[in-house]
Residue frames as a rotation matrix with the C-alpha (Angstrom) as fourth column:
MET 1
-0.838 -0.474 -0.268 -74.99
-0.127 0.650 -0.749 -33.13
0.530 -0.594 -0.605 49.42
HIS 2
-0.754 0.596 0.276 -78.06
-0.424 -0.122 -0.897 -32.35
-0.501 -0.794 0.344 51.44
GLU 3
0.083 0.771 -0.632 -80.32
-0.997 0.070 -0.045 -33.32
0.009 0.633 0.774 48.49
ASN 4
-0.311 -0.297 -0.903 -78.76
-0.434 0.889 -0.143 -36.78
0.845 0.347 -0.406 48.36
ASN 5
-0.999 0.017 0.030 -79.51
-0.021 0.403 -0.915 -37.35
-0.027 -0.915 -0.402 52.05
TYR 6
-0.353 0.933 -0.072 -83.15
-0.763 -0.331 -0.555 -36.36
-0.541 -0.141 0.829 51.37
LYS 7
0.084 0.298 -0.951 -83.41
-0.856 0.511 0.085 -38.87
0.511 0.806 0.298 48.51
LYS 8
-0.703 -0.393 -0.593 -82.01
-0.101 0.880 -0.463 -41.64
0.704 -0.266 -0.658 50.68
ILE 9
-0.872 0.436 0.224 -84.47
-0.258 -0.020 -0.966 -40.86
-0.416 -0.900 0.130 53.50
ASP 10
0.027 0.901 -0.433 -87.43
-0.979 -0.064 -0.194 -41.04
-0.203 0.429 0.880 51.09
LEU 11
-0.013 -0.087 -0.996 -86.21
-0.597 0.800 -0.062 -44.37
0.802 0.594 -0.063 49.80
LEU 12
-0.919 -0.332 -0.214 -85.42
-0.016 0.573 -0.820 -45.73
0.394 -0.750 -0.531 53.21
GLU 13
-0.583 0.770 0.259 -88.83
-0.607 -0.201 -0.769 -44.68
-0.540 -0.606 0.584 54.45
GLY 14
0.170 0.664 -0.729 -90.42
-0.973 0.231 -0.016 -46.47
0.158 0.711 0.685 51.51
SER 15
-0.342 -0.415 -0.843 -88.47
-0.280 0.901 -0.330 -49.63
0.897 0.123 -0.425 52.17
ILE 16
-0.991 -0.041 0.126 -89.32
-0.132 0.194 -0.972 -49.50
0.015 -0.980 -0.198 55.83
LEU 17
-0.249 0.968 -0.028 -93.02
-0.856 -0.233 -0.461 -48.92
-0.452 -0.091 0.887 55.08
LEU 18
0.124 0.269 -0.955 -93.02
-0.788 0.611 0.070 -51.82
0.603 0.744 0.287 52.61
GLN 19
-0.706 -0.441 -0.554 -91.43
-0.021 0.795 -0.606 -54.18
0.708 -0.416 -0.570 55.17
GLN 20
-0.904 0.401 0.149 -94.16
-0.213 -0.120 -0.970 -53.09
-0.371 -0.908 0.194 57.65
GLY 21
-0.573 0.705 0.417 -96.86
0.803 0.584 0.118 -53.90
-0.160 0.402 -0.901 55.11
GLU 22
0.096 0.555 -0.826 -97.89
0.210 -0.822 -0.529 -50.25
-0.973 -0.123 -0.196 54.74
LEU 23
-0.215 -0.213 0.953 -98.29
0.912 0.305 0.274 -50.58
-0.349 0.928 0.129 50.91
GLN 24
0.668 0.504 0.547 -100.11
0.695 -0.685 -0.218 -47.32
0.264 0.526 -0.808 50.19
LYS 25
0.884 -0.375 -0.280 -97.65
-0.139 -0.781 0.609 -45.24
-0.447 -0.499 -0.742 52.28
ALA 26
-0.067 -0.931 0.358 -94.66
0.271 0.329 0.905 -47.07
-0.960 0.158 0.230 50.79
ARG 27
0.135 0.202 0.970 -96.10
0.987 0.059 -0.149 -46.49
-0.088 0.978 -0.191 47.26
SER 28
0.961 0.246 0.123 -96.41
0.251 -0.968 -0.026 -42.75
0.112 0.056 -0.992 47.97
SER 29
0.545 -0.817 -0.188 -92.84
-0.207 -0.348 0.914 -42.60
-0.813 -0.459 -0.359 49.29
TYR 30
-0.186 -0.636 0.749 -91.43
0.607 0.525 0.597 -44.47
-0.773 0.565 0.289 46.31
GLN 31
0.437 0.462 0.772 -93.41
0.887 -0.363 -0.285 -42.27
0.149 0.809 -0.569 43.91
GLN 32
0.969 -0.113 -0.221 -91.92
-0.041 -0.950 0.308 -39.17
-0.245 -0.290 -0.925 45.55
THR 33
0.095 -0.983 0.156 -88.47
0.038 0.160 0.986 -40.62
-0.995 -0.088 0.053 45.07
LEU 34
-0.130 -0.102 0.986 -89.20
0.900 0.405 0.161 -41.29
-0.416 0.909 0.039 41.41
GLN 35
0.874 0.456 0.165 -90.35
0.485 -0.808 -0.334 -37.65
-0.020 0.372 -0.928 40.95
LYS 36
0.692 -0.682 -0.238 -86.87
-0.497 -0.688 0.529 -36.57
-0.524 -0.248 -0.815 41.95
GLU 37
-0.515 -0.857 0.032 -84.95
-0.665 0.423 0.616 -39.54
-0.541 0.295 -0.787 40.46
PRO 38
0.378 0.846 -0.375 -86.97
-0.898 0.237 -0.371 -41.16
-0.225 0.477 0.850 37.64
GLU 39
0.325 -0.293 -0.899 -84.48
-0.477 0.770 -0.424 -43.94
0.816 0.567 0.110 37.16
ASN 40
-0.280 -0.381 0.881 -84.11
-0.960 0.110 -0.258 -44.93
0.002 -0.918 -0.397 40.88
ILE 41
-0.554 -0.065 -0.830 -83.77
-0.328 0.933 0.146 -48.74
0.765 0.353 -0.538 40.74
GLU 42
-0.956 0.109 -0.272 -84.84
0.290 0.496 -0.818 -49.34
0.045 -0.861 -0.506 44.32
ALA 43
-0.543 0.809 -0.224 -88.01
-0.484 -0.520 -0.704 -47.20
-0.686 -0.274 0.674 44.00
LEU 44
-0.167 0.439 -0.883 -88.97
-0.930 0.227 0.289 -48.92
0.328 0.869 0.370 40.70
TYR 45
-0.679 -0.160 -0.716 -88.32
-0.025 0.981 -0.194 -52.31
0.734 -0.114 -0.670 42.28
GLY 46
-0.923 0.374 -0.095 -90.35
0.115 0.033 -0.993 -51.37
-0.368 -0.927 -0.073 45.46
LEU 47
-0.267 0.855 -0.445 -93.24
-0.850 -0.427 -0.309 -50.14
-0.454 0.296 0.840 43.28
GLY 48
-0.324 0.124 -0.938 -93.05
-0.671 0.669 0.320 -53.43
0.667 0.733 -0.134 41.35
ILE 49
-0.917 -0.083 -0.390 -93.14
0.205 0.741 -0.639 -55.44
0.342 -0.666 -0.663 44.54
ILE 50
-0.683 0.720 -0.122 -96.19
-0.274 -0.408 -0.871 -53.43
-0.677 -0.561 0.476 45.80
SER 51
-0.140 0.636 -0.759 -97.91
-0.990 -0.095 0.103 -54.00
-0.006 0.766 0.643 42.48
GLN 52
-0.578 -0.150 -0.802 -97.11
-0.282 0.959 0.023 -57.71
0.766 0.239 -0.597 42.68
TYR 53
-0.962 0.231 -0.147 -98.50
0.217 0.314 -0.924 -57.92
-0.167 -0.921 -0.352 46.29
SER 54
-0.426 0.844 -0.326 -101.57
-0.488 -0.518 -0.703 -56.15
-0.762 -0.140 0.633 45.00
GLU 55
-0.159 0.225 0.961 -101.88
0.498 0.859 -0.118 -58.75
-0.853 0.459 -0.249 42.24
ASP 56
0.853 0.251 -0.457 -101.53
-0.239 -0.591 -0.770 -56.04
-0.464 0.767 -0.444 39.52
TYR 57
0.306 -0.763 0.569 -99.01
0.526 0.634 0.567 -58.16
-0.794 0.126 0.595 37.66
ALA 58
0.524 -0.057 0.850 -99.10
0.818 -0.246 -0.520 -56.06
0.239 0.968 -0.083 34.49
LYS 59
0.874 -0.154 0.460 -98.15
-0.239 -0.962 0.132 -52.95
0.422 -0.226 -0.878 36.40
ALA 60
0.691 -0.641 0.334 -95.52
-0.178 0.297 0.938 -54.90
-0.700 -0.708 0.091 38.40
LYS 61
0.365 -0.516 0.775 -93.96
0.835 0.549 -0.028 -56.11
-0.411 0.657 0.631 35.14
GLU 62
0.722 -0.062 0.689 -93.80
0.397 -0.779 -0.486 -52.50
0.567 0.624 -0.538 33.81
TYR 63
0.855 -0.409 0.319 -91.95
-0.518 -0.632 0.577 -51.35
-0.034 -0.658 -0.752 36.89
PHE 64
0.481 -0.691 0.540 -89.56
0.137 0.667 0.732 -54.29
-0.866 -0.278 0.415 36.78
GLU 65
0.505 -0.237 0.830 -88.95
0.863 0.128 -0.488 -53.68
0.009 0.963 0.269 33.06
GLN 66
0.855 -0.174 0.489 -88.14
-0.070 -0.972 -0.223 -50.07
0.514 0.157 -0.843 33.75
ALA 67
0.675 -0.635 0.374 -85.65
-0.532 -0.068 0.844 -51.05
-0.511 -0.769 -0.383 36.47
LEU 68
0.464 -0.507 0.726 -84.14
0.504 0.825 0.254 -53.71
-0.728 0.248 0.639 34.25
ARG 69
0.811 -0.162 0.563 -83.41
0.472 -0.388 -0.792 -51.10
0.346 0.907 -0.239 31.60
HIS 70
0.631 -0.544 0.553 -81.02
-0.604 -0.792 -0.091 -49.53
0.488 -0.276 -0.828 34.12
GLU 71
-0.284 -0.637 0.717 -79.83
-0.924 0.382 -0.027 -52.54
-0.257 -0.669 -0.697 36.08
ASP 72
0.562 0.593 -0.576 -79.99
-0.747 0.663 -0.046 -55.89
0.355 0.456 0.816 34.32
VAL 73
-0.246 -0.690 -0.681 -77.58
-0.155 0.722 -0.675 -57.81
0.957 -0.061 -0.285 36.49
SER 74
-0.533 0.197 0.823 -79.67
-0.845 -0.071 -0.530 -57.90
-0.046 -0.978 0.204 39.69
SER 75
-0.872 0.171 -0.459 -80.67
0.035 0.957 0.290 -61.49
0.488 0.236 -0.840 40.21
GLN 76
-0.679 0.665 -0.312 -83.40
0.449 0.040 -0.893 -60.44
-0.581 -0.746 -0.326 42.69
LEU 77
-0.261 0.551 -0.793 -84.93
-0.595 -0.739 -0.317 -58.07
-0.760 0.389 0.520 40.16
LEU 78
-0.648 -0.012 -0.761 -84.69
-0.694 0.420 0.585 -60.67
0.313 0.907 -0.281 37.40
ASN 79
-0.927 0.314 -0.204 -86.36
0.365 0.879 -0.306 -63.25
0.083 -0.358 -0.930 39.66
SER 80
-0.420 0.812 -0.405 -89.25
0.130 -0.388 -0.912 -60.88
-0.898 -0.435 0.058 40.50
PHE 81
-0.316 0.257 -0.913 -89.64
-0.878 -0.444 0.179 -60.03
-0.360 0.858 0.366 36.77
GLY 82
-0.880 -0.055 -0.472 -89.71
-0.270 0.875 0.401 -63.78
0.391 0.481 -0.785 36.04
ILE 83
-0.798 0.593 -0.105 -92.44
0.429 0.437 -0.790 -64.33
-0.423 -0.676 -0.604 38.68
VAL 84
-0.116 0.785 -0.608 -94.81
-0.295 -0.612 -0.734 -61.62
-0.948 0.094 0.303 37.28
SER 85
-0.465 -0.057 -0.883 -94.07
-0.885 0.003 0.466 -62.74
-0.024 0.998 -0.052 33.69
ALA 86
-0.968 0.093 -0.231 -95.11
0.078 0.994 0.074 -66.25
0.237 0.054 -0.970 34.63
TYR 87
-0.511 0.833 -0.214 -98.30
0.363 -0.017 -0.932 -65.01
-0.779 -0.553 -0.294 36.27
LEU 88
0.026 0.508 -0.861 -99.11
-0.629 -0.662 -0.409 -63.13
-0.777 0.552 0.302 33.04
GLY 89
0.718 0.296 0.630 -98.44
0.141 0.824 -0.548 -66.23
-0.682 0.482 0.550 30.95
ASP 90
0.746 -0.584 -0.321 -95.28
-0.611 -0.408 -0.679 -64.84
0.265 0.702 -0.661 29.36
THR 91
0.935 -0.281 0.216 -93.41
0.130 0.839 0.528 -68.11
-0.329 -0.466 0.821 29.83
SER 92
0.552 -0.754 0.356 -90.53
0.688 0.171 -0.705 -67.24
0.471 0.634 0.614 27.56
SER 93
0.231 -0.365 0.902 -89.73
-0.352 -0.895 -0.273 -64.03
0.907 -0.254 -0.335 29.48
ALA 94
0.793 0.127 0.596 -90.05
-0.609 0.166 0.775 -65.82
-0.001 -0.978 0.209 32.73
ILE 95
0.845 -0.521 0.125 -87.64
0.524 0.852 0.006 -68.63
-0.109 0.061 0.992 31.71
GLN 96
0.293 -0.782 0.550 -85.15
0.495 -0.368 -0.787 -66.14
0.818 0.503 0.280 30.32
ALA 97
0.374 -0.073 0.925 -85.30
-0.604 -0.776 0.183 -64.04
0.704 -0.627 -0.334 33.54
PHE 98
0.911 -0.014 0.411 -84.90
-0.340 0.539 0.771 -67.00
-0.232 -0.842 0.486 35.84
GLU 99
0.708 -0.688 0.163 -82.02
0.695 0.635 -0.338 -68.41
0.129 0.353 0.927 33.74
LYS 100
0.174 -0.637 0.751 -80.22
0.152 -0.736 -0.660 -65.00
0.973 0.229 -0.031 33.78
ALA 101
0.610 0.060 0.790 -80.76
-0.722 -0.369 0.585 -64.64
0.326 -0.928 -0.182 37.53
ILE 102
0.940 -0.242 0.240 -79.21
0.086 0.851 0.518 -68.08
-0.330 -0.467 0.821 38.04
SER 103
0.505 -0.797 0.333 -76.27
0.708 0.161 -0.688 -67.26
0.495 0.583 0.645 35.75
ILE 104
0.184 -0.419 0.889 -75.57
-0.317 -0.881 -0.350 -64.18
0.930 -0.218 -0.295 37.82
GLU 105
-0.238 -0.181 0.954 -76.09
-0.971 0.008 -0.241 -65.87
0.036 -0.983 -0.178 41.17
PRO 106
-0.423 -0.016 -0.906 -75.78
-0.440 0.878 0.190 -69.69
0.792 0.479 -0.378 40.78
ASP 107
-0.898 0.036 -0.438 -76.79
0.380 0.567 -0.731 -70.34
0.222 -0.823 -0.523 44.42
PHE 108
-0.697 0.708 0.112 -80.09
-0.714 -0.674 -0.188 -68.36
-0.058 -0.211 0.976 44.13
LEU 109
-0.921 0.286 0.266 -82.34
0.225 0.945 -0.239 -71.18
-0.319 -0.160 -0.934 45.23
ASP 110
-0.063 0.978 -0.197 -85.66
0.086 -0.192 -0.978 -69.33
-0.994 -0.078 -0.072 44.66
ALA 111
0.012 0.010 -1.000 -84.77
-0.910 -0.415 -0.015 -68.60
-0.415 0.910 0.004 41.09
HIS 112
-0.912 -0.348 -0.218 -83.95
-0.404 0.856 0.323 -72.34
0.074 0.383 -0.921 40.52
LYS 113
-0.670 0.717 0.195 -87.27
0.379 0.555 -0.740 -73.34
-0.639 -0.422 -0.644 42.13
ASN 114
0.071 0.732 -0.678 -89.19
-0.336 -0.622 -0.707 -70.76
-0.939 0.277 0.202 40.03
LEU 115
-0.394 -0.315 -0.863 -87.56
-0.917 0.077 0.390 -71.97
-0.057 0.946 -0.320 36.84
ALA 116
-0.999 0.018 0.026 -88.46
0.019 0.999 0.033 -75.61
-0.025 0.034 -0.999 37.67
ASP 117
-0.373 0.923 -0.093 -92.02
0.257 0.007 -0.966 -74.62
-0.891 -0.385 -0.239 38.50
VAL 118
0.032 0.355 -0.934 -92.43
-0.743 -0.617 -0.260 -72.74
-0.669 0.702 0.243 35.20
TYR 119
-0.752 -0.367 -0.548 -91.12
-0.641 0.600 0.479 -75.74
0.153 0.711 -0.686 33.26
VAL 120
-0.910 0.404 0.095 -93.55
0.342 0.859 -0.380 -78.14
-0.235 -0.313 -0.920 35.04
GLU 121
-0.206 0.894 -0.398 -96.55
0.100 -0.385 -0.917 -75.80
-0.973 -0.229 -0.010 34.85
ASN 122
0.175 0.239 -0.955 -96.03
-0.839 -0.472 -0.271 -75.48
-0.516 0.849 0.118 31.13
GLY 123
0.896 0.429 0.114 -95.78
-0.349 0.839 -0.418 -79.15
-0.275 0.334 0.901 30.49
ASP 124
0.314 -0.874 -0.370 -91.94
-0.478 0.191 -0.857 -79.46
0.820 0.447 -0.358 30.09
PHE 125
0.964 0.166 0.208 -91.73
-0.260 0.427 0.866 -82.11
0.055 -0.889 0.455 32.82
ASP 126
0.627 -0.768 -0.128 -88.32
0.712 0.632 -0.306 -83.37
0.316 0.101 0.943 31.78
LYS 127
-0.199 -0.671 0.715 -86.69
0.227 -0.741 -0.632 -79.94
0.953 0.036 0.299 32.15
GLY 128
0.390 0.436 0.811 -88.60
-0.648 -0.495 0.579 -79.34
0.654 -0.751 0.090 35.35
ILE 129
0.995 -0.058 -0.082 -87.47
0.096 0.781 0.616 -82.63
0.028 -0.621 0.783 36.90
GLN 130
0.294 -0.951 0.097 -83.94
0.760 0.171 -0.627 -82.01
0.579 0.258 0.773 35.74
THR 131
-0.153 -0.306 0.940 -83.95
-0.189 -0.924 -0.332 -78.61
0.970 -0.229 0.083 37.36
TYR 132
0.777 0.424 0.466 -85.45
-0.552 0.102 0.828 -80.04
0.303 -0.900 0.313 40.61
GLN 133
0.853 -0.473 -0.223 -82.72
0.510 0.846 0.156 -82.67
0.115 -0.246 0.962 40.58
GLU 134
-0.062 -0.860 0.507 -80.05
0.465 -0.474 -0.748 -79.98
0.883 0.189 0.429 40.19
ILE 135
0.227 0.211 0.951 -81.52
-0.645 -0.699 0.309 -78.23
0.730 -0.684 -0.023 43.19
LEU 136
0.968 0.155 0.196 -81.34
-0.250 0.623 0.741 -81.42
-0.007 -0.766 0.643 45.28
ARG 137
0.485 -0.867 -0.115 -77.75
0.660 0.449 -0.602 -82.02
0.574 0.216 0.790 44.11
ASP 138
-0.392 -0.648 0.653 -76.75
0.142 -0.744 -0.653 -78.64
0.909 -0.163 0.384 45.58
HIS 139
-0.482 0.345 0.805 -79.32
-0.851 -0.401 -0.338 -78.57
0.207 -0.849 0.487 48.44
PRO 140
-0.681 0.201 -0.704 -80.08
-0.004 0.960 0.279 -82.22
0.732 0.193 -0.653 49.33
GLY 141
-0.749 0.367 -0.551 -82.01
0.652 0.261 -0.712 -81.26
-0.117 -0.893 -0.435 52.42
ASP 142
-0.889 0.453 -0.070 -84.36
-0.458 -0.877 0.144 -78.79
0.004 0.160 0.987 50.81
VAL 143
-0.674 0.684 0.279 -87.71
0.321 0.611 -0.723 -80.08
-0.665 -0.398 -0.632 52.13
GLU 144
0.086 0.768 -0.635 -89.78
-0.430 -0.546 -0.719 -77.82
-0.898 0.335 0.283 49.87
THR 145
-0.227 -0.262 -0.938 -88.18
-0.972 0.116 0.203 -79.30
0.055 0.958 -0.281 46.71
LEU 146
-0.986 -0.153 0.071 -88.49
-0.162 0.978 -0.134 -82.79
-0.049 -0.144 -0.988 48.09
ILE 147
-0.378 0.920 0.106 -92.18
0.145 0.171 -0.975 -82.35
-0.915 -0.353 -0.198 48.73
THR 148
0.160 0.364 -0.917 -92.68
-0.823 -0.464 -0.328 -80.92
-0.545 0.807 0.225 45.21
ILE 149
-0.596 -0.475 -0.648 -90.94
-0.769 0.570 0.289 -83.94
0.232 0.670 -0.705 43.73
ALA 150
-0.908 0.333 0.254 -93.05
0.138 0.811 -0.568 -86.30
-0.395 -0.481 -0.783 45.86
GLU 151
0.009 0.969 -0.245 -96.22
-0.162 -0.241 -0.957 -84.61
-0.987 0.049 0.155 44.57
LEU 152
-0.013 -0.054 -0.998 -95.02
-0.991 -0.129 0.019 -84.93
-0.130 0.990 -0.052 40.95
TYR 153
-0.928 -0.322 -0.186 -94.33
-0.338 0.939 0.065 -88.63
0.154 0.123 -0.980 41.47
HIS 154
-0.571 0.797 0.198 -97.85
0.186 0.360 -0.914 -88.97
-0.800 -0.485 -0.354 43.04
GLU 155
0.087 0.652 -0.753 -99.39
-0.662 -0.527 -0.533 -87.18
-0.744 0.545 0.386 39.99
VAL 156
-0.158 -0.173 -0.972 -97.93
-0.934 0.345 0.091 -89.71
0.319 0.923 -0.216 37.61
GLY 157
0.760 0.640 -0.110 -98.95
-0.555 0.728 0.401 -92.62
0.338 -0.244 0.909 39.85
ASP 158
0.003 -0.844 -0.536 -95.46
0.020 0.536 -0.844 -93.64
1.000 -0.008 0.019 41.06
ILE 159
0.834 0.471 0.287 -96.50
-0.248 -0.144 0.958 -94.45
0.493 -0.870 -0.004 44.62
SER 160
0.680 -0.610 -0.406 -93.28
0.732 0.582 0.353 -96.18
0.021 -0.538 0.843 45.66
SER 161
-0.365 -0.824 0.433 -91.17
0.750 -0.536 -0.388 -93.18
0.552 0.183 0.814 44.66
THR 162
0.216 0.560 0.800 -93.76
-0.192 -0.779 0.597 -90.86
0.957 -0.282 -0.060 46.28
LYS 163
0.966 0.192 -0.173 -93.42
0.103 0.329 0.939 -92.80
0.237 -0.925 0.298 49.55
TYR 164
0.201 -0.962 -0.183 -89.60
0.964 0.228 -0.140 -92.92
0.176 -0.149 0.973 49.34
VAL 165
-0.427 -0.442 0.789 -89.36
0.385 -0.878 -0.284 -89.12
0.818 0.183 0.546 48.97
TYR 166
0.465 0.617 0.635 -91.85
-0.371 -0.516 0.772 -88.39
0.804 -0.594 -0.011 51.78
GLU 167
0.861 -0.230 -0.454 -89.88
0.494 0.593 0.636 -90.76
0.123 -0.772 0.624 54.02
LYS 168
-0.201 -0.960 0.197 -86.78
0.884 -0.264 -0.385 -88.77
0.422 0.097 0.902 53.15
VAL 169
-0.043 0.276 0.960 -88.59
-0.108 -0.957 0.270 -85.56
0.993 -0.093 0.071 54.13
ILE 170
0.854 0.513 0.084 -89.51
-0.167 0.117 0.979 -87.07
0.493 -0.850 0.185 57.47
LYS 171
0.424 -0.812 -0.401 -85.91
0.894 0.447 0.041 -88.07
0.146 -0.376 0.915 58.10
ILE 172
-0.517 -0.600 0.610 -84.96
0.555 -0.778 -0.295 -84.40
0.652 0.186 0.735 57.57
ASP 173
-0.717 0.419 0.558 -88.02
-0.596 -0.783 -0.178 -82.87
0.362 -0.460 0.811 59.30
PRO 174
-0.906 0.293 -0.304 -89.76
0.359 0.914 -0.191 -85.48
0.222 -0.282 -0.933 61.47
GLU 175
-0.497 0.736 -0.459 -92.56
0.353 -0.311 -0.882 -82.97
-0.792 -0.601 -0.105 62.40
ASN 176
-0.912 0.147 -0.384 -93.44
-0.399 -0.545 0.738 -82.13
-0.101 0.825 0.555 58.80
THR 177
-0.290 0.907 0.305 -97.20
-0.328 0.206 -0.922 -82.44
-0.899 -0.367 0.238 58.88
HIS 178
0.369 0.476 -0.798 -97.71
-0.900 -0.033 -0.435 -82.68
-0.234 0.879 0.416 55.13
ALA 179
-0.364 -0.580 -0.729 -95.27
-0.747 0.649 -0.144 -85.42
0.557 0.492 -0.670 54.62
ASN 180
-0.935 0.045 0.350 -96.59
-0.228 0.680 -0.697 -87.38
-0.270 -0.732 -0.626 57.61
ASP 181
-0.023 1.000 0.005 -100.19
-0.510 -0.007 -0.860 -86.97
-0.860 -0.022 0.510 56.43
GLN 182
0.285 0.101 -0.953 -99.32
-0.954 0.123 -0.272 -88.04
0.090 0.987 0.132 52.89
LEU 183
-0.729 -0.596 -0.336 -97.39
-0.534 0.803 -0.263 -91.12
0.427 -0.012 -0.904 54.06
LYS 184
-0.675 0.567 0.471 -100.38
-0.266 0.409 -0.873 -92.12
-0.688 -0.715 -0.125 56.27
HIS 185
0.327 0.820 -0.470 -102.71
-0.717 -0.110 -0.689 -91.68
-0.616 0.562 0.551 53.30
ILE 186
-0.059 -0.407 -0.912 -100.39
-0.903 0.411 -0.125 -93.81
0.426 0.816 -0.392 51.06
GLU 187
-0.912 -0.410 0.012 -100.08
-0.371 0.811 -0.453 -96.57
0.176 -0.417 -0.892 53.65
THR 188
-0.472 0.819 0.326 -103.90
-0.134 0.299 -0.945 -96.78
-0.871 -0.490 -0.032 54.20
ALA 189
0.029 0.509 -0.860 -104.73
-0.924 -0.315 -0.218 -96.69
-0.382 0.801 0.461 50.49
C-alpha cells in the first residue's frame, strides 16, 4: 500500500513538472517511475510528450508505441502518436492513429484537424477538404478550421470563396487580426 502511494507521488510530480515546463526534472521523475513500473502508461506518455517538445520525434514515437502496446484505446495517446508519426513522414501510421482516435472519441476535434492536415499535406486534398467539412458540420464556429479552409481556397485561386470564408470568420470573431488583414489584402488586390 505504501509503495503504491510512492509511485503515484513520483508520477504526479512528473506531471506537475511537465505542466510547469520543467522538462528535465519531469523526465527524471518519469524515468524513476518507469524503473519501478516499466509499463506505466502515464510515464511513457509523459516521456513521449517531453521528447516531442524537444523535437526528438523518433524517441517520442518509441515511447508512444510502448504505451500503445499496453493501452491502445486512449484517443489522446493515439493522437500524439499520430502527430509524431506525421512529423517523421510515416503518413500511414499517422492516418491510422488519427482515425482510431476519432473512432474512440468522435468529438475529439484535434484528432479530426490533424487527420485533415495530414491528408492535405500529403496531397489528398479531396479527403482533407471532406474532413474539414465534417469538422465544420459538427463545429460550425470553429475559427481555426474556417481560416484553414480560407487559406486552401486562396491557394487554389478561388478568391470569392476565400473572401466568403474570411467574412464568416469575422462574423464569429470580429477582432480576428488574420481574417481582417486577409480581407483587406483581397479587397485591395
